[in-house]
C-alpha positions as CSV (number, residue, x, y, z in Angstrom):
1,X,129.1,92.6,62.4
2,X,131.7,90.1,61.3
3,X,130.1,86.8,60.0
4,X,132.1,84.0,58.5
5,X,130.5,81.6,56.0
6,X,131.0,78.1,54.8
7,X,129.1,75.9,52.3
8,X,127.1,76.8,49.2
9,X,125.4,80.2,49.4
10,X,122.4,78.6,47.6
11,X,121.9,75.9,50.2
12,X,118.3,75.8,51.4
13,X,119.2,75.3,55.1
14,X,121.4,77.3,57.4
15,X,123.4,76.3,60.5
16,X,124.3,79.2,62.9
17,X,127.5,78.4,64.8
18,X,128.2,80.3,68.1
19,X,131.7,80.1,69.5
20,X,132.7,80.0,73.2
21,X,134.2,82.6,75.4
22,X,137.7,83.6,74.4
23,X,137.3,81.8,71.0
24,X,136.5,83.1,67.5
25,X,134.2,82.5,64.6
26,X,137.3,81.1,62.9
27,X,137.6,78.5,65.6
28,X,134.1,77.1,65.4
29,X,133.5,77.3,61.6
30,X,135.5,74.1,61.0
31,X,132.6,72.2,62.7
32,X,130.7,72.6,59.5
33,X,133.2,70.5,57.6
34,X,133.4,67.9,60.5
35,X,129.6,67.5,60.4
36,X,129.8,66.6,56.7
37,X,126.2,67.9,56.0
38,X,126.5,68.1,52.3
39,X,125.2,70.8,49.9
40,X,121.8,71.1,51.7
41,X,123.4,73.1,54.5
42,X,125.5,76.2,54.7
43,X,127.0,77.7,57.9
44,X,127.2,81.2,59.3
45,X,129.4,82.0,62.3
46,X,129.1,85.5,63.8
47,X,132.0,86.9,65.9
48,X,131.4,88.2,69.4
49,X,133.0,91.5,70.3
50,X,136.2,90.9,72.2
51,X,135.7,87.2,71.7
52,X,133.0,87.0,74.4
53,X,129.2,87.1,74.2
54,X,128.8,88.4,77.8
55,X,131.4,89.1,80.6
56,X,130.4,86.8,83.4
57,X,129.2,83.2,84.0
58,X,125.8,82.4,82.6
59,X,124.8,81.6,86.2
60,X,125.6,85.1,87.4
61,X,122.6,87.4,88.1
62,X,121.1,88.5,84.8
63,X,121.9,92.2,85.3
64,X,125.6,91.5,85.7
65,X,125.8,90.4,82.0
66,X,123.9,93.3,80.6
67,X,123.8,95.1,78.2
68,X,126.2,92.6,76.6
69,X,123.8,89.6,76.7
70,X,121.0,91.5,75.1
71,X,123.3,92.8,72.4
72,X,124.5,89.3,71.7
73,X,120.9,87.9,71.5
74,X,120.2,90.8,69.1
75,X,123.2,89.7,67.0
76,X,121.8,86.2,66.6
77,X,118.4,87.7,65.9
78,X,119.8,89.9,63.2
79,X,121.6,86.9,61.5
80,X,118.5,84.7,61.6
81,X,116.2,87.5,60.6
82,X,118.1,88.1,57.4
83,X,117.7,84.5,56.3
84,X,115.3,83.0,53.7
85,X,116.4,79.5,54.5
86,X,113.9,76.6,54.5
87,X,115.3,75.4,57.8
88,X,117.5,77.0,60.5
89,X,119.5,75.3,63.1
90,X,121.7,76.8,65.9
91,X,124.8,75.1,67.3
92,X,126.9,76.5,70.1
93,X,129.7,75.5,72.3
94,X,130.1,76.6,76.0
95,X,129.2,80.2,76.2
96,X,127.9,79.9,72.7
97,X,125.7,76.9,73.7
98,X,124.2,79.0,76.5
99,X,123.5,81.8,74.0
100,X,121.9,79.3,71.6
101,X,119.6,77.9,74.2
102,X,118.6,81.3,75.5
103,X,118.0,82.7,72.0
104,X,115.7,79.8,71.1
105,X,113.8,79.9,74.3
106,X,113.2,83.7,74.0
107,X,112.3,83.4,70.3
108,X,110.3,80.2,70.2
109,X,109.4,78.7,66.8
110,X,110.1,75.5,64.9
111,X,113.9,75.2,64.4
112,X,115.5,72.4,62.5
113,X,117.5,71.7,65.6
114,X,119.2,73.5,68.6
115,X,122.5,71.9,69.6
116,X,124.1,72.9,72.9
117,X,127.5,71.4,73.4
118,X,128.2,72.1,77.1
119,X,125.7,74.8,78.0
120,X,122.5,75.6,79.8
121,X,119.7,78.0,79.7
122,X,120.5,81.4,81.3
123,X,116.9,81.9,82.4
124,X,115.0,78.7,83.3
125,X,111.5,80.3,83.3
126,X,110.5,81.0,79.7
127,X,107.2,81.1,77.8
128,X,106.2,80.1,74.2
129,X,106.0,77.1,71.9
130,X,109.1,75.5,70.4
131,X,106.7,73.3,68.3
132,X,108.6,70.0,68.7
133,X,112.0,71.4,67.9
134,X,114.7,68.7,68.5
135,X,117.3,69.8,71.1
136,X,120.5,68.1,72.0
137,X,122.3,69.0,75.2
138,X,125.5,67.1,75.7
139,X,128.0,68.0,78.5
140,X,130.9,66.7,80.5
141,X,130.4,66.1,84.2
142,X,131.9,67.6,86.1
143,X,132.5,70.7,84.0
144,X,134.3,73.7,85.3
145,X,131.7,76.1,83.8
146,X,128.5,74.3,83.3
147,X,127.1,72.1,86.2
148,X,125.3,69.1,84.8
149,X,122.3,69.8,87.1
150,X,121.8,73.0,85.1
151,X,121.8,71.0,81.9
152,X,119.1,68.8,83.3
153,X,117.1,71.8,84.6
154,X,117.4,73.4,81.1
155,X,116.1,70.2,79.5
156,X,113.1,70.2,81.7
157,X,112.3,73.8,81.0
158,X,112.6,73.3,77.2
159,X,110.3,70.3,77.3
160,X,107.8,72.6,79.0
161,X,108.0,74.8,75.9
162,X,107.2,71.9,73.6
163,X,110.7,70.9,72.6
164,X,111.9,67.4,72.1
165,X,115.1,67.2,74.2
166,X,117.8,64.7,74.4
167,X,120.6,65.1,77.1
168,X,123.8,63.2,77.3
169,X,126.3,63.2,80.1
170,X,129.9,62.5,79.5
171,X,131.7,61.6,82.8
172,X,135.1,63.1,83.1
173,X,135.1,64.8,79.7
174,X,137.2,67.9,79.5
175,X,135.7,71.2,78.4
176,X,135.7,70.3,74.7
177,X,133.6,68.8,71.9
178,X,133.8,65.0,71.4
179,X,132.9,62.7,68.5
180,X,129.7,61.4,70.1
181,X,128.4,65.0,70.4
182,X,129.1,65.6,66.7
183,X,127.5,62.3,65.8
184,X,124.3,63.3,67.5
185,X,124.4,66.8,65.9
186,X,124.9,65.2,62.5
187,X,122.0,62.8,62.9
188,X,119.6,65.5,63.8
189,X,120.7,67.8,61.0
190,X,120.7,65.1,58.4
191,X,117.2,63.8,59.3
192,X,114.7,64.2,56.5
193,X,112.6,67.3,57.0
194,X,109.4,65.4,57.7
195,X,110.7,62.9,60.1
196,X,111.1,65.1,63.1
197,X,107.6,66.7,63.2
């Protein structure tokens, strides 16, 4: 498995960066620098085979994206399972945002943050306890790949799992990442450990 890294290897906290469809680990790793998190954080960016985590829309019937979706979820699980970090956060864009949300919902625990930039849950019905994990879901509307209604449905589902969820709608925003999204991500990741409990 190819994993790119940024930041000090000794950092106590780890940010997992998940790229979008057709993109690469190289293309999302620069977000670590843009977030200016300082020496408390390092970043790991795994690479999807063929630059895609699964072949079809996240709204397609679940079986149409198998076995690729399960393999991609296992990739994230392997990366996180190898960590000894004090805090772990997951940030994804587009297809990577959907994967980030799906992984967190299927593996509920307390994360430092889960940050979905234009994405939604793949399965809305989940079980478990996210223990107050802060989530940020920010998406353009309309978006060619992620209907904002799905973003809202995902937020409702995650709140049902005990997450603290903020959504933000960006009317007319192209399928990209904007500065306001990054500011929200930075604020959550920079918050002192005890303030988000």
